C-alpha positions in Angstrom: 75.0 70.5 80.5 71.8 72.4 81.2 69.2 70.6 79.2 67.1 72.3 76.6 63.8 72.0 78.6 65.5 74.0 81.4 66.7 76.6 78.9 63.1 77.0 77.8 62.1 78.2 81.2 64.5 81.1 81.4 63.0 83.5 78.9 59.6 85.1 79.4 60.7 87.1 76.3 60.6 84.0 74.2 57.2 83.0 75.6 55.8 86.5 74.8 57.2 86.2 71.2 55.8 82.7 70.8 52.3 83.8 71.9 52.2 86.4 69.0 53.6 83.9 66.5 51.0 81.3 67.3 48.0 83.6 67.6 45.4 84.1 64.8 46.8 86.5 62.3 49.5 87.4 64.8 47.2 89.7 66.8 46.6 89.7 70.6 45.3 92.1 73.1 47.1 92.3 76.4 44.4 90.4 78.4 44.7 87.5 75.9 48.4 87.6 76.2 48.4 87.5 80.0 46.0 84.5 79.9 48.2 82.6 77.5 51.3 83.2 79.6 49.5 82.2 82.8 48.3 79.0 81.1 51.8 78.1 79.9 53.3 78.7 83.3 55.3 81.7 82.3 53.4 83.7 84.9 51.3 82.7 87.9 47.7 83.8 87.7 47.9 85.2 91.2 51.0 87.2 90.3 49.1 89.0 87.6 46.7 90.4 90.2 49.3 91.5 92.7 49.8 95.3 92.7 52.5 97.2 94.6 53.5 100.9 94.9 56.0 101.8 92.1 57.9 105.0 91.5 58.2 108.2 93.5 54.4 108.7 93.4 53.8 105.2 94.8 51.2 104.4 92.1 49.9 100.9 92.3 51.0 98.6 89.4 51.3 94.9 88.7 55.1 94.0 88.4 54.2 90.9 86.4 52.2 92.8 83.8 55.0 95.4 83.6 57.5 92.6 82.9 55.3 91.5 80.0 55.0 95.0 78.6 58.8 95.5 78.9 59.2 92.4 76.6 56.6 93.9 74.2 58.7 97.0 73.9 61.8 94.8 73.2 59.9 93.1 70.4 58.7 96.4 69.1 62.3 97.8 69.0 63.3 94.7 67.1 60.6 95.4 64.5 58.7 92.2 65.2 55.5 93.5 66.6 53.5 96.8 66.3 50.5 98.4 67.8 47.1 98.0 66.1 45.9 101.6 65.3 43.0 102.7 67.4 43.0 99.7 69.7 44.5 100.2 73.1 46.6 97.3 74.3 46.4 95.3 71.0 49.6 94.3 69.2 50.3 92.3 66.1 53.3 90.8 64.2 54.7 93.2 61.6 54.8 92.3 57.9 58.5 92.9 58.0 59.2 90.6 60.9 62.5 88.9 60.1 63.4 90.9 57.0 66.1 93.2 58.5 68.9 92.2 60.9 67.7 92.1 64.5 70.3 91.9 67.3 69.5 90.4 70.7 69.1 93.2 73.3 70.9 93.0 76.7 69.7 90.1 78.8 67.4 88.7 76.0 67.9 84.9 75.8 65.7 82.9 73.5 66.2 79.1 72.9 66.0 79.4 69.1 66.2 75.7 68.3 67.5 72.5 69.8 68.2 68.8 69.2 68.9 65.9 71.5 72.5 66.9 71.6 72.5 70.7 71.6 70.9 74.1 71.8 71.2 77.3 69.7 70.4 80.4 71.7 69.6 83.9 70.3 71.5 86.1 72.7 74.6 88.0 73.2 77.3 85.5 74.2 78.1 87.2 77.5 74.5 87.0 78.7 74.7 83.2 78.4 78.2 82.2 79.3 78.6 84.5 82.3 76.0 82.4 84.0 77.0 79.1 82.5 78.5 76.4 84.8 79.2 73.2 82.9 82.5 71.6 81.9 83.5 72.6 78.4 86.0 70.5 76.4 86.3 72.7 73.3 85.4 76.2 72.1 85.8 76.6 68.3 84.7 79.8 66.7 85.2 82.3 64.0 84.6 85.6 65.8 83.9 88.9 63.9 87.0 90.2 62.3 88.3 93.7 63.2 87.3 95.4 59.9 87.6 99.1 59.2 84.3 98.9 57.3 82.1 96.7 59.6 79.8 94.1 58.0 76.1 94.1 58.6 76.4 92.0 61.7 78.8 94.4 63.4 82.6 94.2 64.1 84.7 95.6 66.9 87.5 98.0 65.8 91.1 96.9 65.9 91.7 99.0 69.0 88.8 97.3 70.8 89.5 93.8 69.6 91.8 92.4 72.3 89.6 93.6 75.2 86.5 92.5 73.3 87.6 88.9 72.7 89.2 88.4 76.1 86.0 89.5 77.8 83.9 87.2 75.6 86.2 84.2 76.2 86.9 84.6 80.0 83.8 82.8 81.2 84.3 80.0 78.7 87.9 79.6 79.7 86.8 79.5 83.3 84.7 76.4 82.5 87.3 74.6 80.4 88.1 71.1 81.6 91.8 70.5 82.3 93.5 70.2 78.8 90.5 71.7 77.1 91.1 73.8 74.0 90.2 77.2 72.5 90.3 77.4 68.7 89.9 80.8 66.9 89.7 81.4 63.2 91.0 85.0 62.8 91.1 87.4 59.9 94.5 88.0 58.4 93.8 90.9 56.1 93.9 93.7 58.7 96.2 96.6 57.9 97.7 99.6 59.6 95.8 102.8 58.8 96.6 104.0 55.2 99.5 101.5 55.1 100.3 98.2 53.3 101.8 96.9 56.6 99.7 94.2 58.2 98.3 94.8 61.7 99.9 93.0 64.6 96.6 92.5 66.4 96.8 88.7 66.2 100.2 88.8 68.0 98.7 91.2 70.6 95.7 88.9 71.0 97.8 85.8 71.4 99.9 87.4 74.2 96.7 88.7 75.9 95.1 85.3 75.9 98.2 83.9 77.5 98.8 86.7 80.0 95.2 87.5 81.0 93.5 84.1 80.6 96.4 81.7 81.2 96.1 79.9 77.8 99.2 78.3 76.2 99.7 78.3 72.4 99.6 74.9 70.9 99.8 75.9 67.3 99.1 78.5 64.6 97.5 76.6 61.8 97.0 78.3 58.5 93.7 77.6 56.8 94.8 77.8 53.1 92.0 78.7 50.7 93.2 79.1 47.2 89.7 80.0 46.1 89.6 83.2 48.1 88.9 86.3 45.9 92.1 88.3 45.0 92.8 90.7 47.8 93.6 92.9 49.7 92.2 94.8 46.7 93.8 98.2 47.4 97.3 97.0 48.3 97.5 94.0 46.0 95.3 94.7 43.0 95.4 98.5 42.7 98.8 99.6 44.2 100.5 96.2 43.5 102.7 96.3 46.7 101.2 93.2 48.4 100.6 89.6 47.4 97.1 88.3 47.2 96.1 86.5 50.4 95.3 82.8 50.4 95.1 81.9 54.1 93.7 82.8 57.5 95.4 81.8 60.8 93.7 79.5 63.2 95.0 79.7 66.8 94.8 76.6 68.9 95.3 77.2 72.7 94.8 75.2 75.8 94.6 75.8 79.6 97.0 72.9 80.3 99.4 71.6 77.6 100.4 68.6 79.8 96.8 67.4 79.8 95.7 68.5 76.3 93.0 66.3 75.0 94.1 66.1 71.4 94.7 62.8 69.6 95.9 63.0 66.0 94.8 59.4 65.4 91.2 60.8 65.2 92.1 62.9 62.2 94.4 60.5 60.2 94.3 61.0 56.4 94.5 58.4 53.7 97.9 57.3 52.6 99.2 58.3 49.2 99.4 55.6 46.6 103.2 55.8 46.9 103.1 55.2 50.7 100.7 52.3 50.2 103.1 50.7 47.7 106.0 51.1 50.2 104.0 49.5 53.0 103.0 46.6 50.7 106.7 46.1 49.8 107.8 46.1 53.4 109.7 49.4 53.3 112.0 51.6 51.2 114.5 48.8 50.6 117.4 51.3 50.6 119.8 53.2 52.9 120.4 56.9 52.8 121.5 59.7 55.1 120.3 63.4 54.8 120.9 66.6 56.8 124.3 65.6 58.2 122.8 62.5 59.8 119.6 64.1 61.1 117.5 61.9 58.8 118.2 58.3 57.9 116.4 56.0 55.6 116.8 52.3 56.3 115.6 49.3 54.2 112.5 48.9 56.4 111.6 52.6 56.6 108.0 53.3 55.8 107.2 49.6 55.8 105.0 49.5 58.9 101.3 49.1 58.2 99.4 52.1 59.7 95.8 53.3 59.5 96.7 56.6 57.8 99.1 59.5 57.8 99.3 62.2 60.5 98.0 65.5 59.0 100.3 68.4 58.5 99.6 71.6 60.5 98.1 73.3 57.5 94.5 73.0 56.5 93.8 73.3 52.8 90.1 73.8 52.2 88.1 76.0 49.8 85.2 78.0 51.1 82.7 76.1 48.9 80.6 73.9 51.1 77.4 71.9 50.6 76.1 73.2 53.9 76.6 76.8 52.8 74.7 76.1 49.6 71.9 74.6 51.6 71.8 77.5 54.1 71.6 80.0 51.2 68.7 78.1 49.7 66.8 78.0 53.0 67.5 81.7 53.7 66.2 82.7 50.3 63.1 80.6 50.6 62.4 82.2 54.0 63.1 85.7 52.7 66.1 86.2 55.1 69.2 88.2 54.6 72.3 86.1 53.9 75.3 85.9 56.3 78.3 87.7 54.7 81.1 85.5 55.9 80.3 81.9 56.3 82.9 79.3 57.4 82.8 75.9 55.8 81.7 73.1 58.2 85.0 71.3 57.4 86.9 73.7 59.7 85.1 73.0 63.0 84.7 69.4 62.0 88.5 68.9 61.9 89.1 70.4 65.3 86.2 68.7 67.0 87.5 65.4 65.9 91.1 66.2 66.9 90.2 67.7 70.3 87.1 65.9 71.6 85.4 62.5 72.0 81.7 61.7 71.6 79.5 63.1 74.4 81.9 66.0 75.3 80.7 69.6 75.2 81.6 71.9 72.3 80.6 75.6 72.4 80.7 78.6 70.0 79.9 82.1 71.3 79.8 83.6 67.8 77.6 81.1 66.2 76.9 82.7 62.8 75.2 80.0 60.8 75.9 77.5 63.6 78.5 75.4 61.7 80.2 74.4 65.0 76.9 73.1 66.2 76.3 71.3 62.9 79.7 69.6 63.0 79.3 68.6 66.6 75.8 67.2 66.0 77.1 65.0 63.2 80.0 63.8 65.3 77.9 62.9 68.4 79.2 65.7 70.6 77.0 67.9 72.8 76.9 71.5 71.7 75.9 75.0 72.8 76.0 77.9 70.3 75.0 81.6 70.8 74.3 84.0 68.0 73.0 87.6 68.4 71.5 88.0 64.9 68.0 86.6 64.8 67.9 86.0 61.1 71.1 84.1 60.9 70.1 81.6 63.6 66.7 81.2 62.0 68.2 80.3 58.7 70.7 77.9 60.3 67.9 76.0 62.0 66.9 74.5 58.7 70.2 72.6 58.5 69.2 70.7 61.6 65.7 69.6 60.6 66.8 66.0 60.2 68.5 65.8 63.5 67.1 63.7 66.4 64.9 65.7 68.7 64.9 68.8 66.5 62.6 71.6 67.8 62.2 75.2 66.6 61.0 77.8 69.0 57.4 78.8 67.9 58.4 82.5 68.0 60.9 81.9 65.1 58.2 80.5 62.9 57.2 84.1 62.1 60.8 85.2 61.3 61.1 85.2 57.5 57.4 84.5 56.9 57.3 80.7 57.2 
């Protein structure tokens, strides 16, 4: 995997942002900025002095200085810096830096934070993974749902969804090791327009992932959450024609079922007291036949001592999560907007244990509050997460402060006011 110090060299954008974040009162004139970038190695001093003819008029300009000014304009569009009135070439951090939602522009890649095991990058996922060339064992993600009323972080429409997700996953699938897996937590409550009939987008997506990307379906695993608010509100609570939803589907797919790297012994659950009693007694101590001979119980059935029981292919978890509560506290302390749809860390934790071993690489192109990275970090897996909303990745960084080798990009210190 490309190490984090190598990632830190790929974004002049990040170095420009860091220069403002670390400056006195967040103010720099352009000459000071050029000097800082030259000292840090972001630009060579001699490159700053080189001028070449640019444009139809052939006016002489410095390409290096123009690159820096382009990044200044990107920071301005994101609401992070502003011109100082009456002072040519002088910029400063805005008071509102980090208060609204700022999405990474095309080709912007900023190493937001890192640990000894992984990196979180503020970027559109395609700008990172299209150029990524490292074996991936698992991708586990909860991509934006196709909602009719998009959330603050943006959602593709139902009509766009299959193309959107296939395009995002294609470079990741290209780097999957043989038997590697793709795990997608998808939204169930998507309906046909003005109809209580549920959308078939998940079925269309499943077929497209098979037909376009060559993935095979290993399982559809319901994530059952009985603490979900009653919904869909219009069809269940107002018109009373639907049942309230209590699950979301999780698709588990692989590029090679014959080599799939899953091992259910890594996710064994504790035996019930009844099973433990049977094992202590040496078995059921009875004989029975059920289902016209399909199932037989013998006196020694259930008597073998085992480490635990194999989980059912249903995950029952509430959405309450200690990590979510911690993230909310940190976001509020930093003055950051809260993510509107957070997945509990238990979900990626389960699939990372089932589908990987320590040291293997886990990725998430739709990082959100970086729960996939957090679960991978705790389980000793390497990880790479991308997220295009600056404020979400900044708030998530606080969950990693106790991790070995933690480092926060200086530019993010200004986001949220800390």
